[in-house]
Backbone as a printed PyTorch tensor [residue, N CA C, xyz], in Angstrom:
tensor([[[-14.5010, -70.3280,  63.0210],
         [-13.7940, -72.2650,  62.8820],
         [-12.9170, -71.3780,  61.6990]],

        [[-11.8220, -71.9870,  61.4330],
         [-11.6100, -73.1920,  59.3960],
         [-11.1010, -74.3130,  59.9040]],

        [[-11.3100, -74.8660,  58.4940],
         [-11.1310, -76.5360,  58.0870],
         [-11.6620, -77.0330,  59.6030]],

        [[-12.8050, -76.6830,  60.1820],
         [-13.5920, -77.0140,  61.5690],
         [-12.8190, -77.3610,  62.9860]],

        [[-11.5100, -76.3120,  62.3490],
         [-11.1560, -75.8660,  64.1750],
         [-11.0630, -74.0940,  64.8470]],

        [[-11.3280, -74.1710,  65.6490],
         [-11.9040, -73.1040,  66.2940],
         [-10.5620, -72.4690,  66.5900]],

        [[-10.4920, -71.2330,  66.6140],
         [ -8.9570, -70.1370,  66.0490],
         [ -9.2060, -69.2450,  68.0190]],

        [[-10.6230, -68.9720,  68.3570],
         [-11.1740, -68.9560,  69.5090],
         [-11.5100, -68.8760,  69.5840]],

        [[-11.8090, -68.1760,  71.3750],
         [-13.4070, -68.2740,  71.9210],
         [-12.2540, -67.0570,  73.2660]],

        [[-13.4620, -66.0490,  72.5860],
         [-13.9890, -64.6790,  73.9850],
         [-15.0180, -64.9430,  74.5090]],

        [[-14.3730, -63.5090,  75.0820],
         [-15.6360, -63.6140,  75.9660],
         [-15.5700, -61.9790,  77.0000]],

        [[-16.6960, -61.0090,  76.9870],
         [-16.9290, -60.5590,  76.9260],
         [-17.6720, -60.3160,  78.4420]],

        [[-17.3450, -59.1630,  79.3860],
         [-17.7520, -58.5280,  80.8820],
         [-18.3710, -57.1640,  81.0970]],

        [[-19.8400, -57.6360,  81.1840],
         [-20.3180, -55.9560,  81.8790],
         [-20.3930, -54.9630,  80.3800]],

        [[-20.9150, -55.7710,  80.0320],
         [-21.2360, -55.0640,  78.8950],
         [-22.4910, -53.9220,  78.8300]],

        [[-22.2050, -52.4900,  78.1420],
         [-23.9020, -52.2920,  78.0130],
         [-23.9010, -51.5420,  77.1590]],

        [[-23.5640, -52.0150,  75.8400],
         [-24.3700, -52.3410,  74.9410],
         [-25.0470, -53.1680,  74.2510]],

        [[-26.3750, -53.4320,  73.3510],
         [-26.9190, -54.0770,  72.8200],
         [-25.6010, -54.9480,  71.8920]],

        [[-26.2450, -56.2080,  71.8220],
         [-24.9070, -57.0250,  71.1370],
         [-24.8600, -56.9850,  69.8950]],

        [[-26.0520, -56.3430,  68.7520],
         [-25.2530, -55.4750,  67.8740],
         [-24.9830, -54.9690,  67.9550]],

        [[-25.0870, -53.7370,  68.4450],
         [-23.7520, -52.4570,  68.4440],
         [-22.2120, -52.8490,  68.9580]],

        [[-22.6240, -54.1810,  69.9160],
         [-20.9240, -54.2010,  70.3550],
         [-20.2430, -54.7890,  69.5130]],

        [[-21.1840, -56.0320,  68.3590],
         [-20.6640, -56.8500,  67.7470],
         [-19.6090, -55.5510,  66.5220]],

        [[-20.6780, -55.2610,  65.6850],
         [-20.2640, -54.3320,  65.0580],
         [-19.3430, -53.1560,  65.3520]],

        [[-19.2280, -52.8100,  66.5940],
         [-17.7230, -51.1680,  67.4390],
         [-17.4980, -51.9170,  68.1800]],

        [[-16.9260, -53.4190,  68.6580],
         [-15.9260, -53.7180,  69.0090],
         [-15.5910, -56.1590,  68.2580]],

        [[-16.8580, -56.3040,  68.3020],
         [-16.4150, -57.7510,  68.3500],
         [-15.5400, -58.0600,  66.9100]],

        [[-16.3740, -57.4290,  65.7070],
         [-16.2590, -58.1120,  64.2560],
         [-14.4380, -56.8750,  64.3730]],

        [[-14.1040, -55.8340,  64.2000],
         [-13.1210, -55.5160,  64.2010],
         [-12.3560, -56.5600,  64.6940]],

        [[-11.9620, -56.7290,  66.0990],
         [-11.1530, -58.1030,  66.6810],
         [-11.1450, -59.4380,  66.3740]],

        [[-11.5840, -59.4350,  65.4400],
         [-12.2630, -61.4550,  64.3780],
         [-11.4740, -60.7500,  63.8990]],

        [[-11.8550, -59.6840,  62.7030],
         [-10.8800, -59.6990,  61.2830],
         [ -9.0720, -59.3280,  61.4750]],

        [[ -8.9730, -59.0810,  62.9770],
         [ -7.2540, -58.6590,  63.5140],
         [ -6.7450, -60.0560,  63.6290]],

        [[ -8.1890, -60.7650,  64.6720],
         [ -7.4830, -62.6540,  65.1700],
         [ -6.8680, -62.6510,  63.3510]],

        [[ -7.5810, -62.6100,  62.0370],
         [ -7.7250, -64.2150,  60.6540],
         [ -6.2800, -62.9550,  59.9930]],

        [[ -6.7350, -62.1810,  60.3760],
         [ -5.2500, -61.7150,  59.6750],
         [ -4.1250, -62.3130,  60.8230]],

        [[ -4.3520, -62.3630,  61.3970],
         [ -2.9980, -62.6870,  62.3260],
         [ -2.6400, -63.9700,  61.9270]],

        [[ -3.8660, -64.8560,  61.8190],
         [ -3.9520, -66.3890,  62.5100],
         [ -4.1580, -67.0860,  60.6530]],

        [[ -4.1470, -66.4410,  59.8670],
         [ -4.1500, -66.7790,  58.6310],
         [ -2.9460, -66.5180,  57.9080]],

        [[ -2.1930, -67.5400,  57.1330],
         [ -1.3390, -67.3090,  56.1240],
         [ -2.2060, -65.9650,  55.1860]],

        [[ -1.2010, -65.3340,  55.2710],
         [ -1.5300, -64.1600,  53.7730],
         [ -1.3090, -63.7210,  52.5590]],

        [[ -1.5140, -65.0960,  51.9850],
         [ -1.3090, -64.9780,  50.9190],
         [ -3.2430, -66.2410,  50.6800]],

        [[ -3.9100, -66.2090,  51.6170],
         [ -5.0700, -66.9880,  51.8910],
         [ -5.9700, -66.6000,  52.0460]],

        [[ -6.8310, -65.7510,  51.4470],
         [ -7.9100, -65.2360,  51.7470],
         [ -9.0720, -65.4320,  52.5300]],

        [[ -9.4250, -65.4980,  52.8910],
         [-10.1250, -65.4500,  54.2790],
         [-11.6380, -64.7780,  54.3280]],

        [[-12.2120, -65.0690,  55.0760],
         [-13.3580, -64.4650,  54.9150],
         [-14.7730, -64.8630,  56.0070]],

        [[-15.2690, -64.0430,  56.9450],
         [-16.1980, -64.0890,  57.8560],
         [-17.9110, -64.2600,  57.3620]],

        [[-18.0220, -65.8340,  57.5480],
         [-19.5660, -65.7410,  57.1740],
         [-20.2930, -65.9770,  58.1630]],

        [[-20.1740, -66.3850,  59.1470],
         [-20.5820, -66.9470,  61.1300],
         [-20.1390, -66.6890,  61.4860]],

        [[-20.7010, -66.2280,  62.6040],
         [-19.7230, -65.9490,  64.4180],
         [-21.1560, -66.3860,  65.1590]],

        [[-20.8480, -67.5190,  66.6090],
         [-21.9760, -67.3950,  67.1910],
         [-21.8580, -66.4010,  67.9160]],

        [[-22.4010, -65.5310,  68.8530],
         [-22.7350, -65.3720,  71.0310],
         [-23.7480, -65.8660,  71.3350]],

        [[-23.1080, -65.4200,  72.0770],
         [-23.7840, -66.3020,  73.2600],
         [-24.2830, -65.2680,  74.1940]],

        [[-25.1660, -64.5430,  74.9470],
         [-25.3010, -63.7790,  75.8310],
         [-25.7450, -64.7240,  77.0080]],

        [[-25.3760, -63.8120,  77.9110],
         [-25.7100, -64.5070,  80.2320],
         [-25.9010, -63.1750,  80.5670]],

        [[-27.6670, -63.4700,  80.9710],
         [-27.6750, -62.0900,  82.0890],
         [-27.6160, -63.0590,  83.4560]],

        [[-26.5500, -62.6570,  84.7050],
         [-26.7170, -63.6680,  85.6860],
         [-27.4100, -62.4010,  86.1930]],

        [[-26.9870, -61.0960,  87.1050],
         [-28.5200, -60.2220,  87.4520],
         [-28.8780, -58.8220,  86.4880]],

        [[-30.6710, -59.5310,  86.4420],
         [-31.3450, -58.3100,  86.1710],
         [-31.6940, -57.6950,  87.6180]],

        [[-31.2910, -56.9940,  88.5430],
         [-32.2450, -56.1660,  89.0350],
         [-31.3690, -54.7010,  88.9860]],

        [[-32.2560, -53.6740,  88.9090],
         [-31.9980, -52.5620,  88.2550],
         [-32.9650, -52.0400,  89.3340]],

        [[-32.1540, -50.3420,  89.8660],
         [-32.3950, -49.5380,  90.4070],
         [-33.7460, -49.2780,  89.9590]],

        [[-34.3000, -48.9530,  91.6770],
         [-35.5100, -49.0180,  90.9680],
         [-36.5130, -47.1730,  91.1600]],

        [[-36.6640, -46.5890,  90.2760],
         [-37.0800, -45.4920,  89.9080],
         [-38.3920, -44.5620,  90.8470]],

        [[-37.9470, -43.9120,  92.2180],
         [-38.8310, -43.4230,  92.8960],
         [-38.7480, -41.5950,  92.8350]]])
């Protein structure tokens, strides 16, 4: 959010990395690119808070026999 306005809501499906690793490898660079695109070049903006929601719909795993 910038000035109480949401810039983006992203969804990622079928992740195989833990959320912390995925944040550093994929989401943070995506956020920085979005900020450069949406915010005027003469404004200095940095991310200080991000909400990440994790949802698990299928917890089944093949049994090791």
